[in-house]
C-alpha positions as CSV (number, residue, x, y, z in Angstrom):
1,M,0.0,0.0,0.0
2,N,2.8,2.5,0.8
3,K,4.4,1.8,-2.6
4,K,1.2,2.7,-4.4
5,L,0.8,5.9,-2.4
6,I,4.4,6.9,-3.1
7,V,4.1,6.2,-6.8
8,G,0.8,8.1,-6.9
9,A,2.3,11.1,-5.2
10,I,5.3,11.1,-7.6
11,V,3.0,10.9,-10.6
12,I,0.9,13.8,-9.3
13,I,4.0,15.9,-8.7
14,L,5.4,15.1,-12.2
15,L,2.1,16.0,-13.8
16,G,2.0,19.3,-11.9
17,V,5.6,20.1,-13.0
18,A,4.9,19.2,-16.6
19,Y,1.7,21.3,-16.6
20,Y,3.6,24.3,-15.2
21,L,6.4,24.0,-17.7
22,L,4.4,23.2,-20.8
23,S,1.1,25.0,-20.5
24,P,2.5,28.5,-21.1
25,L,3.6,27.4,-24.5
26,F,0.0,27.0,-25.6
27,I,-1.3,30.3,-24.0
28,V,-1.5,33.2,-26.4
29,K,-1.7,36.7,-24.9
30,E,-2.6,39.3,-27.5
31,L,-2.4,43.0,-27.0
32,N,-2.6,46.0,-29.4
33,D,-1.3,49.1,-27.7
34,P,-1.7,52.3,-29.6
35,M,1.4,54.1,-30.8
36,P,2.8,56.2,-27.9
37,V,2.1,59.9,-28.1
38,A,3.1,62.8,-25.8
39,V,0.5,63.9,-23.3
40,G,0.5,67.4,-21.8
41,N,-2.0,69.6,-20.0
42,G,-4.7,66.9,-20.3
43,S,-4.5,66.8,-24.1
44,V,-2.8,64.4,-26.5
45,G,0.2,65.8,-28.2
46,A,2.5,64.8,-31.1
47,G,3.2,61.2,-32.0
48,G,6.6,59.5,-31.6
49,L,9.6,59.4,-33.8
50,T,11.3,56.1,-34.6
51,L,14.9,56.4,-33.3
52,S,16.0,52.9,-34.1
53,R,14.6,49.5,-35.2
54,G,15.5,45.9,-35.6
55,V,13.9,42.6,-36.7
56,F,13.4,39.8,-34.2
57,V,15.7,36.8,-34.7
58,A,14.8,33.3,-33.3
59,S,17.1,31.8,-30.7
60,A,15.5,29.1,-28.7
61,H,12.0,29.7,-30.1
62,E,10.5,31.1,-33.3
63,V,9.5,34.7,-33.4
64,S,8.4,37.4,-35.9
65,G,8.0,41.1,-35.8
66,E,9.9,44.3,-35.4
67,A,11.3,46.1,-32.3
68,K,11.4,50.0,-32.4
69,I,12.6,52.6,-30.1
70,I,10.1,55.5,-30.2
71,G,11.1,58.9,-28.9
72,L,8.4,61.5,-27.9
73,P,8.7,65.3,-27.9
74,D,8.4,65.2,-24.1
75,E,11.7,63.1,-23.9
76,K,9.9,59.9,-23.0
77,K,11.1,56.8,-24.8
78,F,9.3,53.5,-25.5
79,L,10.3,50.1,-26.9
80,R,7.5,49.1,-29.2
81,F,7.0,45.6,-30.7
82,E,5.1,45.7,-34.0
83,D,3.5,42.6,-35.7
84,F,5.1,40.6,-32.9
85,E,4.5,36.9,-32.4
86,T,6.3,34.3,-30.3
87,V,5.4,31.3,-28.2
88,N,4.8,31.9,-24.5
89,G,7.0,30.5,-21.8
90,P,7.5,30.6,-18.1
91,D,9.0,33.8,-16.5
92,L,9.6,35.8,-19.8
93,F,11.1,39.3,-19.5
94,I,12.0,42.0,-21.9
95,Y,15.5,43.4,-21.6
96,L,17.4,46.1,-23.3
97,A,20.9,44.7,-23.3
98,T,24.5,45.2,-24.5
99,D,24.5,41.8,-26.2
100,N,22.7,38.4,-26.2
101,T,24.1,37.2,-22.8
102,A,21.8,39.1,-20.5
103,E,24.8,40.0,-18.3
104,D,24.4,43.8,-18.7
105,F,20.8,44.9,-19.3
106,V,17.9,47.2,-18.3
107,N,14.8,45.2,-17.3
108,L,11.7,46.6,-18.9
109,G,9.4,44.1,-17.1
110,E,7.5,40.9,-17.8
111,I,6.4,40.2,-21.3
112,K,2.9,41.7,-21.8
113,A,1.8,39.8,-24.8
114,T,3.0,37.1,-27.2
115,R,1.2,38.5,-30.2
116,G,0.4,42.1,-31.3
117,N,1.7,45.6,-31.0
118,V,3.1,46.3,-27.5
119,N,4.7,49.2,-25.8
120,Y,7.3,49.1,-22.9
121,A,8.4,52.3,-21.2
122,I,12.1,52.9,-21.2
123,P,13.5,54.4,-17.9
124,A,14.7,58.0,-18.2
125,G,18.5,58.1,-18.6
126,T,18.9,54.7,-20.3
127,D,21.9,54.9,-22.7
128,L,20.3,53.5,-25.9
129,D,23.7,53.5,-27.7
130,K,24.9,51.1,-25.0
131,Y,21.7,49.0,-24.6
132,N,21.0,48.4,-28.3
133,T,19.8,44.8,-28.2
134,V,16.3,43.7,-27.3
135,L,16.1,40.3,-25.5
136,I,13.1,38.1,-24.8
137,W,14.6,36.3,-21.9
138,C,13.4,33.4,-19.7
139,K,14.7,34.3,-16.2
140,Q,13.8,31.0,-14.7
141,F,15.9,28.9,-17.1
142,R,18.3,31.6,-18.3
143,V,17.3,31.0,-21.9
144,L,17.3,33.5,-24.7
145,F,14.0,33.1,-26.5
146,S,14.7,35.6,-29.2
147,Y,16.4,39.0,-29.8
148,A,16.5,42.1,-32.1
149,E,19.6,44.2,-32.7
150,L,18.6,47.9,-33.0
151,G,20.2,50.1,-35.5
């Protein structure tokens, strides 16, 4: 009887782990943020200017779309994904990095969507000449899902 209980517990644990690791791959999060625009005195201002751009390249997983740095007249900057599509995964984050290793980066937060047009605010003072590579990074497993080199 103890053997059956132990085997049953192990099977339940393994199924739980498998679900945690594999289920995000089948979940699609879609978002279509509007193009960033400057806002002042309660009114919408001028739209953004594309400062740099790059096409996403697959690393561990397939991806499509374009990454753009959008600068606004009020000095705010955004990373924008356009026509973006990738698979989901556990613990995915968006980094502006110096290269593909994720050793020197600015964390823009968790991925908001795996499909669509998405904006990520860039912290004021970020050196975009230094941090010129966009990474889709899985923190949990230290895996580069995909990247885009901005130019």
